[in-house]
All heavy atoms as an XYZ file, in Angstrom:
935
protein
N      18.508     -2.532     -3.729
C      17.144     -3.054     -3.699
C      16.224     -2.041     -4.369
O      16.245     -0.859     -4.048
C      16.749     -3.287     -2.241
C      15.491     -4.031     -2.063
S      15.310     -4.409     -0.286
C      14.158     -5.684     -0.413
N      15.386     -2.476     -5.275
C      14.512     -1.560     -5.996
C      13.251     -1.255     -5.199
O      12.832     -2.018     -4.340
C      14.147     -2.152     -7.350
O      13.379     -3.311     -7.173
N      12.660     -0.119     -5.525
C      11.422      0.272     -4.856
C      10.272     -0.588     -5.356
O      10.306     -1.131     -6.450
C      11.112      1.741     -5.158
C      12.036      2.688     -4.453
C      11.616      4.135     -4.676
O      10.406      4.380     -4.840
O      12.496      4.984     -4.681
N       9.236     -0.672     -4.561
C       8.049     -1.433     -4.929
C       7.336     -0.708     -6.068
O       6.917      0.421     -5.923
C       7.134     -1.580     -3.713
C       5.953     -2.474     -3.980
O       5.743     -2.938     -5.089
N       5.181     -2.709     -2.950
N       7.231     -1.350     -7.209
C       6.590     -0.742     -8.371
C       5.196     -1.291     -8.600
O       4.622     -1.086     -9.654
C       7.446     -0.974     -9.632
O       7.600     -2.385     -9.812
C       8.793     -0.314     -9.518
N       4.647     -1.977     -7.638
C       3.327     -2.570     -7.786
C       2.232     -1.525     -7.726
O       2.445     -0.369     -7.409
N       1.027     -1.989     -8.035
C      -0.114     -1.079     -7.969
C      -0.989     -1.460     -6.782
O      -1.192     -2.641     -6.480
C      -0.896     -1.083     -9.268
C      -1.636     -2.352     -9.559
C      -2.377     -2.265    -10.897
N      -3.100     -3.503    -11.090
C      -4.399     -3.646    -10.869
N      -5.127     -2.633    -10.494
N      -4.983     -4.818    -11.040
N      -1.502     -0.440     -6.119
C      -2.321     -0.655     -4.932
C      -3.712     -1.121     -5.361
O      -4.386     -0.452     -6.137
C      -2.423      0.651     -4.146
C      -3.005      0.474     -2.779
C      -2.952      1.769     -2.006
O      -3.811      2.603     -2.171
N      -1.934      1.922     -1.183
N      -4.120     -2.286     -4.857
C      -5.436     -2.826     -5.202
C      -6.411     -2.747     -4.024
O      -7.603     -2.973     -4.192
C      -5.335     -4.275     -5.729
C      -4.652     -5.191     -4.724
C      -4.633     -4.301     -7.073
C      -4.642     -6.657     -5.114
N      -5.888     -2.412     -2.834
C      -6.747     -2.275     -1.658
C      -6.148     -1.279     -0.685
O      -4.934     -1.249     -0.481
C      -6.918     -3.629     -0.951
C      -7.592     -3.518      0.384
C      -8.949     -3.245      0.471
C      -6.877     -3.649      1.553
C      -9.569     -3.112      1.706
C      -7.486     -3.529      2.788
C      -8.841     -3.266      2.858
N      -7.022     -0.456     -0.099
C      -6.608      0.456      0.969
C      -7.800      0.725      1.872
O      -8.899      1.024      1.396
C      -6.101      1.775      0.397
C      -5.632      2.741      1.466
C      -5.063      4.013      0.870
C      -4.571      4.924      1.986
N      -3.993      6.167      1.426
N      -7.580      0.596      3.173
C      -8.607      0.921      4.159
C      -7.930      1.588      5.340
O      -6.856      1.163      5.775
C      -9.344     -0.334      4.617
N      -8.556      2.625      5.853
C      -8.008      3.352      6.993
C      -9.119      3.576      8.004
O     -10.253      3.883      7.638
C      -7.432      4.691      6.537
C      -6.731      5.442      7.635
C      -6.045      6.682      7.087
C      -5.322      7.404      8.200
N      -4.632      8.606      7.717
N      -8.786      3.403      9.296
C      -9.754      3.619     10.358
C      -9.062      4.138     11.609
O      -7.886      3.863     11.842
C     -10.534      2.323     10.692
O     -11.470      2.603     11.737
C      -9.622      1.200     11.121
N      -9.811      4.880     12.405
C      -9.318      5.362     13.698
C      -9.489      4.298     14.776
O      -9.072      4.485     15.903
C     -10.056      6.635     14.097
C      -9.756      7.802     13.187
C     -10.516      9.034     13.608
C     -10.202     10.170     12.663
N     -10.952     11.375     12.992
N     -10.103      3.183     14.425
C     -10.387      2.101     15.374
C      -9.335      0.996     15.304
O      -9.660     -0.191     15.242
C     -11.783      1.529     15.100
C     -12.901      2.531     15.172
C     -13.115      3.087     16.571
O     -12.810      2.389     17.555
O     -13.584      4.229     16.674
N      -8.067      1.361     15.342
C      -6.985      0.376     15.250
C      -7.042     -0.637     16.381
O      -6.705     -1.811     16.195
C      -5.628      1.087     15.246
N      -7.483     -0.212     17.570
C      -7.531     -1.116     18.712
C      -8.503     -2.272     18.458
O      -8.254     -3.398     18.888
C      -7.906     -0.346     19.984
C      -7.621     -1.107     21.240
C      -6.322     -1.278     21.684
C      -8.648     -1.663     21.984
C      -6.049     -1.988     22.844
C      -8.384     -2.374     23.138
C      -7.085     -2.535     23.577
N      -9.581     -2.002     17.736
C     -10.537     -3.068     17.384
C      -9.858     -4.092     16.474
O     -10.030     -5.305     16.657
C     -11.791     -2.475     16.702
C     -12.702     -3.572     16.169
C     -12.539     -1.568     17.661
N      -9.060     -3.612     15.511
C      -8.331     -4.512     14.619
C      -7.341     -5.354     15.435
O      -7.173     -6.552     15.187
C      -7.604     -3.722     13.514
C      -8.582     -2.839     12.738
C      -6.832     -4.656     12.591
C      -9.673     -3.556     12.001
N      -6.714     -4.745     16.435
C      -5.783     -5.483     17.303
C      -6.518     -6.601     18.039
O      -6.018     -7.734     18.110
C      -5.148     -4.528     18.316
C      -4.295     -5.240     19.338
C      -3.814     -4.286     20.418
C      -3.061     -5.039     21.493
N      -2.527     -4.140     22.516
N      -7.682     -6.320     18.585
C      -8.465     -7.330     19.320
C      -8.878     -8.467     18.379
O      -8.823     -9.644     18.750
C      -9.702     -6.685     19.988
C      -9.267     -5.640     21.018
C     -10.592     -7.738     20.630
C      -8.371     -6.138     22.121
N      -9.268     -8.129     17.155
C      -9.613     -9.164     16.168
C      -8.385    -10.028     15.883
O      -8.475    -11.250     15.825
C     -10.161     -8.524     14.880
C     -11.529     -7.919     15.144
C     -10.223     -9.549     13.746
C     -12.070     -7.066     14.013
N      -7.222     -9.395     15.719
C      -5.987    -10.138     15.488
C      -5.654    -11.076     16.627
O      -5.213    -12.217     16.405
N      -5.874    -10.626     17.858
C      -5.614    -11.476     19.028
C      -6.564    -12.670     19.061
O      -6.153    -13.800     19.331
C      -5.741    -10.653     20.305
C      -5.387    -11.411     21.555
C      -5.420    -10.552     22.808
O      -5.990     -9.442     22.773
O      -4.885    -10.998     23.828
N      -7.833    -12.426     18.777
C      -8.821    -13.510     18.723
C      -8.407    -14.556     17.688
O      -8.423    -15.756     17.971
C     -10.201    -12.951     18.361
C     -11.231    -13.996     17.939
C     -11.857    -14.637     19.155
C     -12.270    -13.413     17.032
N      -8.005    -14.100     16.511
C      -7.609    -15.028     15.446
C      -6.357    -15.810     15.828
O      -6.278    -17.012     15.591
C      -7.394    -14.273     14.137
C      -8.642    -13.616     13.543
C      -8.277    -12.798     12.314
C      -9.704    -14.645     13.232
N      -5.374    -15.139     16.441
C      -4.133    -15.808     16.839
C      -4.392    -16.896     17.876
O      -3.692    -17.914     17.904
C      -3.134    -14.787     17.374
N      -5.392    -16.687     18.724
C      -5.705    -17.661     19.773
C      -6.666    -18.758     19.313
O      -6.929    -19.693     20.074
C      -6.292    -16.953     20.992
C      -5.257    -16.128     21.714
O      -4.104    -16.518     21.825
N      -5.655    -14.972     22.202
N      -7.179    -18.626     18.083
C      -8.185    -19.572     17.614
C      -7.774    -20.320     16.347
O      -8.028    -21.512     16.232
C      -9.517    -18.832     17.343
O      -9.837    -18.033     18.473
C     -10.635    -19.796     17.095
N      -7.156    -19.623     15.404
C      -6.836    -20.205     14.100
C      -5.336    -20.145     13.827
O      -4.681    -19.166     14.185
C      -7.545    -19.433     12.977
C      -9.069    -19.380     13.029
C      -9.581    -18.380     11.996
C      -9.663    -20.753     12.773
N      -4.804    -21.158     13.175
C      -3.405    -21.140     12.753
C      -3.232    -20.162     11.604
O      -2.303    -19.360     11.583
C      -2.960    -22.545     12.305
O      -3.229    -23.468     13.352
C      -1.493    -22.568     11.969
N      -4.117    -20.246     10.623
C      -4.104    -19.353      9.462
C      -5.502    -18.778      9.288
O      -6.489    -19.476      9.517
C      -3.686    -20.095      8.193
C      -2.259    -20.525      8.221
N      -1.846    -21.706      8.781
C      -1.145    -19.909      7.773
C      -0.541    -21.808      8.676
N      -0.081    -20.725      8.056
N      -5.566    -17.527      8.866
C      -6.847    -16.854      8.644
C      -6.994    -16.555      7.165
O      -6.095    -15.989      6.545
C      -6.898    -15.544      9.436
O      -6.725    -15.788     10.809
N      -8.132    -16.922      6.614
C      -8.388    -16.700      5.193
C      -9.391    -15.562      5.033
O     -10.562    -15.693      5.382
C      -8.932    -17.962      4.536
C      -9.094    -17.803      3.049
C      -9.402    -19.111      2.360
O      -9.319    -20.182      2.956
N      -9.777    -19.035      1.106
N      -8.902    -14.441      4.511
C      -9.715    -13.247      4.341
C     -10.184    -13.105      2.902
O      -9.497    -13.503      1.967
C      -8.913    -11.991      4.705
C      -8.669    -11.834      6.175
C      -7.504    -12.313      6.758
C      -9.599    -11.203      6.984
C      -7.268    -12.169      8.109
C      -9.374    -11.045      8.336
C      -8.202    -11.532      8.905
N     -11.350    -12.503      2.753
C     -11.875    -12.089      1.461
C     -12.121    -10.592      1.547
O     -12.736    -10.113      2.504
C     -13.203    -12.810      1.142
O     -12.951    -14.208      1.068
C     -13.794    -12.329     -0.170
N     -11.625     -9.869      0.553
C     -11.866     -8.428      0.474
C     -12.516     -8.157     -0.866
O     -12.062     -8.646     -1.903
C     -10.546     -7.629      0.594
C      -9.858     -7.932      1.920
C     -10.825     -6.132      0.451
C      -8.490     -7.289      2.070
N     -13.611     -7.402     -0.829
C     -14.276     -7.007     -2.066
C     -14.860     -5.614     -1.891
O     -14.584     -4.955     -0.882
C     -15.337     -8.048     -2.480
C     -16.368     -8.291     -1.405
O     -16.767     -7.376     -0.685
N     -16.821     -9.537     -1.285
N     -15.681     -5.171     -2.828
C     -16.219     -3.818     -2.759
C     -17.246     -3.636     -1.645
O     -17.719     -2.532     -1.408
C     -16.798     -3.397     -4.109
C     -17.954     -4.281     -4.557
O     -18.175     -5.344     -3.947
O     -18.621     -3.911     -5.534
N     -17.574     -4.710     -0.918
C     -18.505     -4.625      0.207
C     -17.788     -4.536      1.557
O     -18.369     -4.108      2.549
C     -19.443     -5.823      0.193
C     -20.403     -5.813     -0.973
C     -21.300     -7.030     -0.918
C     -22.370     -7.007     -1.947
N     -21.972     -7.233     -3.301
N     -16.508     -4.977      1.624
C     -15.773     -4.917      2.881
C     -14.742     -6.023      3.017
O     -14.319     -6.629      2.035
N     -14.362     -6.282      4.276
C     -13.372     -7.309      4.628
C     -14.108     -8.404      5.393
O     -14.805     -8.117      6.374
C     -12.259     -6.716      5.514
C     -11.613     -5.507      4.832
C     -11.222     -7.779      5.868
C     -10.703     -4.711      5.755
N     -13.909     -9.656      4.973
C     -14.679    -10.756      5.557
C     -13.805    -11.966      5.861
O     -12.823    -12.228      5.162
C     -15.800    -11.184      4.592
C     -16.680    -10.042      4.182
C     -16.456     -9.378      2.979
C     -17.699     -9.607      4.995
C     -17.248     -8.310      2.596
C     -18.507     -8.538      4.626
C     -18.277     -7.887      3.424
N     -14.180    -12.672      6.914
C     -13.563    -13.946      7.259
C     -14.689    -14.857      7.716
O     -15.507    -14.465      8.556
C     -12.533    -13.765      8.384
C     -11.856    -15.059      8.830
C     -10.366    -14.818      9.004
C     -12.438    -15.586     10.117
N     -14.761    -16.027      7.149
C     -15.750    -17.043      7.532
C     -15.010    -18.363      7.531
O     -14.692    -18.907      6.478
C     -16.918    -17.061      6.531
C     -18.058    -17.932      6.949
C     -18.966    -17.495      7.907
C     -18.233    -19.195      6.408
C     -20.023    -18.291      8.304
C     -19.279    -20.005      6.787
C     -20.184    -19.543      7.747
N     -14.702    -18.852      8.735
C     -13.806    -20.007      8.817
C     -14.146    -20.859     10.036
O     -14.533    -20.351     11.078
C     -12.371    -19.483      8.914
C     -11.314    -20.507      8.711
C      -9.947    -19.843      8.571
O      -9.829    -18.665      8.260
N      -8.916    -20.606      8.823
N     -13.958    -22.154      9.880
C     -14.192    -23.090     10.972
C     -12.864    -23.542     11.571
O     -11.878    -23.702     10.873
C     -14.966    -24.306     10.475
N     -12.874    -23.734     12.880
C     -11.742    -24.299     13.607
C     -12.170    -25.721     13.969
O     -12.843    -25.930     14.968
C     -11.442    -23.459     14.849
C     -10.268    -23.991     15.627
O      -9.692    -25.009     15.282
N      -9.915    -23.291     16.689
N     -11.805    -26.653     13.122
C     -12.318    -28.024     13.208
C     -12.137    -28.715     14.561
O     -13.090    -29.254     15.086
C     -11.711    -28.883     12.094
C     -12.205    -28.529     10.711
C     -13.707    -28.690     10.533
O     -14.290    -29.626     11.110
O     -14.297    -27.885      9.815
N     -10.944    -28.716     15.169
C     -10.806    -29.489     16.406
C     -11.758    -29.048     17.528
O     -12.243    -29.864     18.284
C      -9.358    -29.260     16.828
C      -8.654    -28.811     15.597
C      -9.677    -28.121     14.755
N     -12.036    -27.757     17.604
C     -12.904    -27.261     18.675
C     -14.336    -27.016     18.210
O     -15.160    -26.520     18.968
C     -12.339    -25.951     19.266
C     -11.101    -26.148     20.120
C      -9.821    -26.217     19.279
O      -9.794    -25.675     18.163
O      -8.868    -26.839     19.753
N     -14.621    -27.319     16.939
C     -15.954    -27.102     16.372
C     -16.424    -25.660     16.547
O     -17.557    -25.406     16.954
C     -16.974    -28.076     16.966
C     -16.702    -29.497     16.557
O     -16.303    -29.748     15.427
N     -16.900    -30.431     17.470
N     -15.532    -24.723     16.282
C     -15.871    -23.307     16.373
C     -15.998    -22.725     14.977
O     -15.222    -23.060     14.085
C     -14.785    -22.526     17.130
C     -14.624    -22.976     18.562
C     -13.420    -22.332     19.222
O     -12.433    -22.036     18.573
N     -13.518    -22.121     20.511
N     -16.952    -21.838     14.800
C     -17.132    -21.137     13.539
C     -16.888    -19.655     13.806
O     -17.493    -19.066     14.701
C     -18.539    -21.346     12.993
C     -18.865    -20.685     11.659
C     -17.951    -21.233     10.554
C     -20.313    -20.916     11.299
N     -16.000    -19.058     13.038
C     -15.664    -17.657     13.218
C     -16.128    -16.901     11.985
O     -15.777    -17.252     10.859
C     -14.151    -17.466     13.420
C     -13.734    -18.224     14.678
C     -13.784    -15.996     13.509
C     -12.270    -18.438     14.788
N     -16.913    -15.857     12.212
C     -17.383    -15.009     11.127
C     -17.101    -13.559     11.499
O     -17.546    -13.071     12.533
C     -18.876    -15.191     10.877
C     -19.379    -14.333      9.747
C     -20.852    -14.562      9.450
O     -21.526    -15.272     10.199
O     -21.317    -14.013      8.441
N     -16.339    -12.894     10.657
C     -16.016    -11.486     10.869
C     -16.414    -10.731      9.609
O     -16.047    -11.120      8.499
C     -14.512    -11.295     11.154
C     -14.151    -11.996     12.454
C     -14.148     -9.812     11.208
C     -12.667    -12.027     12.754
N     -17.170     -9.658      9.792
C     -17.588     -8.805      8.677
C     -17.272     -7.364      9.038
O     -17.860     -6.810      9.962
C     -19.087     -8.945      8.411
O     -19.416    -10.267      8.076
N     -16.336     -6.782      8.324
C     -16.006     -5.370      8.485
C     -16.490     -4.679      7.211
O     -15.792     -4.661      6.196
C     -14.501     -5.180      8.675
C     -13.872     -5.927      9.850
C     -12.356     -5.796      9.824
C     -14.427     -5.399     11.156
N     -17.692     -4.140      7.263
C     -18.308     -3.579      6.070
C     -17.659     -2.260      5.655
O     -17.181     -1.489      6.487
C     -19.811     -3.391      6.282
C     -20.548     -4.692      6.390
C     -20.948     -5.179      7.623
C     -20.813     -5.451      5.257
C     -21.613     -6.387      7.733
C     -21.477     -6.658      5.351
C     -21.879     -7.130      6.593
N     -17.664     -2.027      4.372
C     -17.070     -0.835      3.764
C     -17.555      0.448      4.447
O     -16.775      1.377      4.670
C     -17.435     -0.833      2.276
C     -17.028      0.378      1.520
C     -17.497      0.272      0.078
C     -17.091      1.480     -0.725
N     -17.472      1.330     -2.131
N     -18.811      0.514      4.800
C     -19.397      1.709      5.408
C     -18.722      2.087      6.729
O     -18.678      3.255      7.093
C     -20.904      1.511      5.636
C     -21.714      1.404      4.351
C     -21.637      0.024      3.691
O     -21.253     -0.967      4.359
O     -21.949     -0.061      2.501
N     -18.182      1.104      7.440
C     -17.503      1.377      8.718
C     -16.218      2.178      8.518
O     -15.736      2.820      9.443
C     -17.196      0.066      9.435
N     -15.665      2.141      7.316
C     -14.444      2.873      7.012
C     -14.734      4.236      6.394
O     -13.818      5.000      6.116
C     -13.567      2.051      6.050
C     -13.079      0.768      6.639
C     -13.783     -0.411      6.462
C     -11.905      0.726      7.379
C     -13.333     -1.607      7.012
C     -11.447     -0.462      7.929
C     -12.173     -1.624      7.752
N     -15.993      4.550      6.154
C     -16.358      5.819      5.525
C     -15.792      5.901      4.123
O     -15.847      4.956      3.352
N     -15.188      7.034      3.809
C     -14.617      7.223      2.467
C     -13.195      6.677      2.371
O     -12.545      6.803      1.339
C     -14.627      8.708      2.107
O     -13.817      9.426      3.019
N     -12.698      6.059      3.451
C     -11.325      5.550      3.506
C     -11.228      4.074      3.135
O     -10.484      3.319      3.745
C     -10.736      5.766      4.905
C     -10.628      7.223      5.259
O     -10.165      8.022      4.457
N     -11.061      7.569      6.450
N     -11.990      3.641      2.136
C     -11.994      2.240      1.711
C     -11.968      2.202      0.192
O     -12.815      2.798     -0.471
C     -13.247      1.525      2.229
C     -13.263      0.046      1.982
C     -12.839     -0.828      2.960
C     -13.698     -0.473      0.774
C     -12.851     -2.207      2.741
C     -13.712     -1.833      0.541
C     -13.287     -2.699      1.531
N     -10.971      1.518     -0.355
C     -10.857      1.382     -1.808
C     -10.440     -0.045     -2.128
O      -9.461     -0.549     -1.590
C      -9.825      2.361     -2.350
C      -9.626      2.285     -3.859
C      -8.479      3.164     -4.306
C      -7.243      2.312     -4.349
N      -6.060      2.900     -4.929
N     -11.189     -0.704     -2.999
C     -10.854     -2.060     -3.429
C     -11.131     -2.144     -4.922
O     -12.272     -1.975     -5.351
C     -11.687     -3.083     -2.661
S     -11.278     -4.780     -3.057
N     -10.081     -2.392     -5.711
C     -10.237     -2.385     -7.169
C     -10.659     -3.738     -7.739
O     -11.130     -3.800     -8.862
C      -8.931     -1.938     -7.853
O      -7.883     -2.853     -7.503
C      -8.550     -0.538     -7.437
N     -10.463     -4.816     -6.954
C     -10.904     -6.147     -7.402
C     -11.030     -7.062     -6.185
O     -10.498     -6.775     -5.128
C      -9.957     -6.736     -8.433
C      -8.580     -7.090     -7.910
C      -7.773     -7.792     -9.005
N      -6.464     -8.180     -8.557
C      -6.162     -9.323     -7.928
N      -7.102    -10.204     -7.664
N      -4.928     -9.606     -7.577
N     -11.730     -8.172     -6.334
C     -11.877     -9.131     -5.245
C     -10.517     -9.748     -4.922
O      -9.745    -10.081     -5.820
C     -12.851    -10.239     -5.618
C     -14.280     -9.745     -5.725
O     -14.518     -8.530     -5.529
O     -15.168    -10.570     -6.000
N     -10.246     -9.889     -3.615
C      -8.971    -10.432     -3.152
C      -9.264    -11.520     -2.123
O     -10.066    -11.320     -1.207
C      -8.105     -9.350     -2.481
C      -7.924     -8.145     -3.398
C      -6.764     -9.919     -2.046
C      -7.386     -6.918     -2.682
N      -8.607    -12.659     -2.253
C      -8.641    -13.732     -1.257
C      -7.211    -14.011     -0.855
O      -6.360    -14.193     -1.722
C      -9.261    -15.005     -1.833
C     -10.723    -14.832     -2.140
O     -11.502    -14.513     -1.262
N     -11.093    -15.003     -3.393
N      -6.941    -14.020      0.458
C      -5.588    -14.324      0.901
C      -5.592    -15.008      2.252
O      -6.529    -14.884      3.029
C      -4.698    -13.068      0.926
C      -5.080    -12.045      1.961
C      -4.448    -12.008      3.192
C      -6.056    -11.105      1.700
C      -4.784    -11.059      4.145
C      -6.393    -10.151      2.638
C      -5.752    -10.123      3.872
N      -4.536    -15.754      2.485
C      -4.336    -16.513      3.713
C      -3.144    -15.912      4.436
O      -2.124    -15.612      3.823
C      -4.055    -17.973      3.349
C      -3.971    -18.989      4.472
C      -5.350    -19.222      5.058
C      -3.426    -20.300      3.931
N      -3.277    -15.715      5.747
C      -2.191    -15.138      6.530
C      -2.016    -15.943      7.813
O      -2.996    -16.438      8.378
C      -2.461    -13.646      6.829
C      -1.236    -12.965      7.432
C      -3.669    -13.469      7.723
C      -1.313    -11.456      7.469
N      -0.777    -16.084      8.247
C      -0.488    -16.741      9.514
C      -1.049    -15.860     10.625
O      -0.661    -14.695     10.766
C       1.029    -16.913      9.659
C       1.401    -17.615     10.942
O       1.103    -17.134     12.033
N       2.060    -18.737     10.805
N      -1.965    -16.377     11.418
C      -2.663    -15.589     12.441
C      -1.728    -15.059     13.522
O      -1.885    -13.928     13.985
C      -3.778    -16.422     13.080
O      -4.702    -16.820     12.106
N      -0.750    -15.852     13.918
C       0.196    -15.415     14.957
C       1.070    -14.279     14.443
O       1.277    -13.280     15.143
C       1.070    -16.594     15.429
O       0.205    -17.639     15.894
C       1.998    -16.185     16.549
N       1.559    -14.395     13.230
C       2.377    -13.333     12.638
C       1.553    -12.064     12.470
O       2.036    -10.955     12.745
C       2.939    -13.791     11.277
O       3.691    -14.988     11.476
C       3.818    -12.725     10.656
N       0.319    -12.191     12.035
C      -0.569    -11.043     11.871
C      -0.739    -10.320     13.214
O      -0.626     -9.093     13.286
C      -1.915    -11.513     11.315
C      -2.909    -10.411     11.064
C      -2.624     -9.373     10.209
C      -4.152    -10.445     11.671
C      -3.554     -8.367      9.964
C      -5.089     -9.459     11.432
C      -4.792     -8.412     10.581
N      -0.971    -11.068     14.281
C      -1.146    -10.439     15.591
C       0.145     -9.772     16.070
O       0.102     -8.703     16.682
C      -1.651    -11.447     16.631
C      -1.767    -10.824     17.994
C      -2.634     -9.762     18.214
C      -0.983    -11.258     19.052
C      -2.733     -9.165     19.456
C      -1.071    -10.665     20.292
C      -1.945     -9.619     20.496
O      -2.039     -9.010     21.720
N       1.298    -10.373     15.803
C       2.570     -9.753     16.196
C       2.731     -8.375     15.560
O       3.319     -7.479     16.154
C       3.749    -10.651     15.810
C       3.908    -11.848     16.710
C       5.086    -12.703     16.273
C       5.191    -13.959     17.127
N       6.310    -14.812     16.690
N       2.212     -8.197     14.346
C       2.268     -6.903     13.676
C       1.343     -5.879     14.340
O       1.559     -4.674     14.216
C       1.893     -7.039     12.208
C       2.820     -7.882     11.338
C       2.199     -8.092      9.960
C       4.178     -7.220     11.223
N       0.327     -6.354     15.031
C      -0.689     -5.477     15.618
C      -0.554     -5.261     17.121
O      -1.174     -4.349     17.660
C      -2.082     -6.059     15.341
C      -2.466     -6.319     13.887
C      -3.800     -7.053     13.834
C      -2.532     -5.019     13.118
N       0.244     -6.059     17.808
C       0.176     -6.085     19.274
C       0.635     -4.806     19.970
O       0.295     -4.591     21.121
C       0.884     -7.308     19.841
C       2.369     -7.289     19.809
C       2.876     -8.566     20.456
C       4.373     -8.534     20.595
N       4.841     -9.711     21.287
N       1.350     -3.913     19.302
C       1.775     -2.664     19.931
C       0.789     -1.518     19.720
O       1.059     -0.383     20.123
C       3.159     -2.256     19.410
C       4.226     -3.203     19.911
O       4.172     -3.691     21.032
N       5.200     -3.487     19.062
N      -0.350     -1.785     19.143
C      -1.366     -0.757     18.911
C      -1.960     -0.307     20.242
O      -2.275     -1.114     21.107
C      -2.469     -1.297     17.969
C      -1.899     -1.470     16.565
C      -3.685     -0.382     17.959
C      -2.868     -2.090     15.575
N      -2.120      1.004     20.375
C      -2.738      1.614     21.565
C      -4.176      2.031     21.234
O      -4.564      2.103     20.084
C      -1.931      2.846     22.007
C      -0.456      2.581     22.195
C      -0.200      1.700     23.385
C       1.284      1.527     23.614
N       1.789      0.207     23.392
N      -4.949      2.358     22.265
C      -6.375      2.659     22.092
C      -6.663      3.856     21.195
O      -7.681      3.891     20.528
C      -7.041      2.864     23.448
C      -7.209      1.564     24.198
C      -8.098      1.705     25.388
C      -8.248      0.330     26.036
N      -9.173      0.307     27.121
N      -5.782      4.836     21.135
C      -6.049      6.040     20.336
C      -5.405      6.003     18.950
O      -5.451      6.982     18.218
C      -5.570      7.281     21.087
C      -6.373      7.546     22.340
C      -5.951      8.825     23.011
C      -6.787      9.058     24.260
N      -6.433     10.304     24.926
N      -4.831      4.869     18.559
C      -4.141      4.763     17.273
C      -5.116      4.612     16.106
O      -6.243      4.138     16.271
C      -3.184      3.568     17.263
C      -1.957      3.790     18.129
O      -1.666      4.950     18.470
O      -1.288      2.793     18.462
N      -4.633      5.006     14.929
C      -5.313      4.757     13.659
C      -4.494      3.717     12.908
O      -3.308      3.546     13.180
C      -5.376      6.036     12.822
O      -6.156      7.003     13.455
N      -5.141      3.058     11.957
C      -4.432      2.049     11.172
C      -4.822      2.189      9.701
O      -5.977      2.478      9.381
C      -4.726      0.621     11.693
C      -3.803     -0.410     11.038
C      -6.175      0.259     11.520
C      -3.853     -1.781     11.705
N      -3.839      2.004      8.841
C      -4.066      1.983      7.400
C      -3.538      0.646      6.884
O      -2.384      0.295      7.119
C      -3.350      3.143      6.716
S      -3.633      3.208      4.940
N      -4.401     -0.107      6.209
C      -4.037     -1.412      5.674
C      -4.094     -1.316      4.154
O      -5.087     -0.841      3.594
C      -4.991     -2.511      6.179
C      -4.971     -2.565      7.705
C      -4.635     -3.862      5.583
C      -6.037     -3.446      8.312
N      -3.022     -1.761      3.499
C      -2.965     -1.725      2.039
C      -2.539     -3.085      1.495
O      -1.865     -3.852      2.178
C      -1.962     -0.663      1.531
O      -0.671     -0.968      2.043
C      -2.366      0.735      1.947
N      -2.941     -3.350      0.278
C      -2.439     -4.515     -0.457
C      -1.992     -3.999     -1.824
O      -2.748     -3.326     -2.525
C      -3.501     -5.616     -0.611
C      -3.886     -6.160      0.763
C      -2.978     -6.743     -1.510
C      -4.973     -7.221      0.746
N      -0.751     -4.316     -2.142
C      -0.160     -3.914     -3.415
C       0.131     -5.161     -4.229
O       0.635     -6.148     -3.705
C       1.146     -3.119     -3.173
O       0.859     -2.038     -2.290
C       1.710     -2.583     -4.463
N      -0.198     -5.094     -5.500
C       0.013     -6.222     -6.400
C       1.227     -5.941     -7.284
O       1.349     -4.861     -7.853
C      -1.237     -6.406     -7.260
C      -1.182     -7.561     -8.221
C      -2.473     -7.680     -9.002
O      -2.909     -6.690     -9.613
O      -3.042     -8.774     -8.997
N       2.122     -6.920     -7.377
C       3.288     -6.813     -8.242
C       2.961     -7.533     -9.549
O       2.849     -8.757     -9.566
C       4.515     -7.430     -7.568
C       5.780     -7.274     -8.383
O       5.732     -6.849     -9.531
N       6.893     -7.619     -7.788
N       2.826     -6.802    -10.657
C       2.432     -7.439    -11.920
C       3.481     -8.384    -12.502
O       3.144     -9.270    -13.274
C       2.187     -6.254    -12.859
C       2.896     -5.108    -12.251
C       2.987     -5.367    -10.775
N       4.736     -8.231    -12.098
C       5.799     -9.081    -12.645
C       5.647    -10.543    -12.252
O       5.813    -11.433    -13.063
C       7.167     -8.560    -12.207
C       7.521     -7.213    -12.796
C       8.842     -6.684    -12.270
O       9.580     -7.447    -11.608
O       9.117     -5.510    -12.512
N       5.350    -10.784    -10.971
C       5.250    -12.176    -10.514
C       3.891    -12.500     -9.882
O       3.721    -13.543     -9.275
C       6.380    -12.498     -9.537
C       6.364    -11.628     -8.297
O       5.426    -10.810     -8.136
O       7.289    -11.760     -7.482
N       2.935    -11.589     -9.994
C       1.567    -11.763     -9.483
C       1.519    -11.937     -7.971
O       0.552    -12.466     -7.436
C       0.872    -12.910    -10.198
C       0.707    -12.682    -11.679
C      -0.016    -13.812    -12.383
O      -0.530    -14.726    -11.704
O      -0.075    -13.782    -13.618
N       2.569    -11.495     -7.263
C       2.551    -11.572     -5.806
C       1.821    -10.349     -5.242
O       1.603     -9.351     -5.939
C       3.977    -11.617     -5.261
O       4.664    -10.411     -5.555
N       1.440    -10.440     -3.978
C       0.792     -9.326     -3.291
C       1.560     -9.039     -1.997
O       2.087     -9.955     -1.364
C      -0.658     -9.673     -2.972
C      -1.548     -9.743     -4.188
S      -3.300     -9.953     -3.781
C      -3.336    -11.701     -3.391
N       1.578     -7.770     -1.616
C       2.232     -7.347     -0.387
C       1.202     -6.674      0.508
O       0.497     -5.757      0.078
C       3.369     -6.351     -0.700
O       4.294     -6.973     -1.579
C       4.093     -5.931      0.571
N       1.117     -7.147      1.754
C       0.230     -6.560      2.749
C       1.015     -5.495      3.506
O       2.101     -5.770      4.013
C      -0.273     -7.641      3.719
C      -1.113     -7.168      4.899
C      -2.449     -6.603      4.416
C      -1.336     -8.312      5.868
N       0.468     -4.304      3.568
C       1.108     -3.223      4.309
C       0.223     -2.779      5.460
O      -0.982     -2.628      5.290
N       0.832     -2.598      6.633
C       0.087     -2.124      7.816
C       0.845     -0.936      8.370
O       2.020     -1.038      8.711
C      -0.022     -3.236      8.878
C      -0.801     -4.414      8.317
C      -0.696     -2.694     10.137
C      -0.857     -5.621      9.235
N       0.164      0.205      8.462
C       0.772      1.421      8.988
C      -0.064      1.898     10.174
O      -1.253      2.180     10.039
C       0.820      2.500      7.904
S       1.545      4.040      8.463
N       0.564      1.959     11.340
C      -0.112      2.414     12.557
C       0.289      3.861     12.806
O       1.469      4.200     12.783
C       0.275      1.525     13.761
C      -0.400      2.030     15.024
C      -0.092      0.079     13.495
N      -0.705      4.701     13.023
C      -0.456      6.132     13.243
C      -0.956      6.539     14.617
O      -1.978      6.122     15.052
C      -1.160      6.958     12.176
C      -0.727      6.578     10.769
C      -1.627      7.183      9.694
O      -2.686      7.712     10.007
O      -1.232      7.090      8.530
């Protein structure tokens, strides 16, 4: 198996991993899939849950990450909310988290990376 030769188009790191876990739990209990937008201003989700008439708006502004935020281009992606939460559910209150997105130029796919420290 070859190593990932893609280029990193997004990276954010925070000491507030537990907050990200709580957001993941909220999304898993409310939405089947979560559609995120990432740009040079931050990470955003603005989505309606039609059956329950709920509107969810999440804004994680770049400033909250300090100098640990890099985004080279606008990114829109959809993720299964339950799977996303399963990746986060073992986070403890004192953990840090680093989230990356790498783009593979060969097939234009993207890989989401989550590293809990």
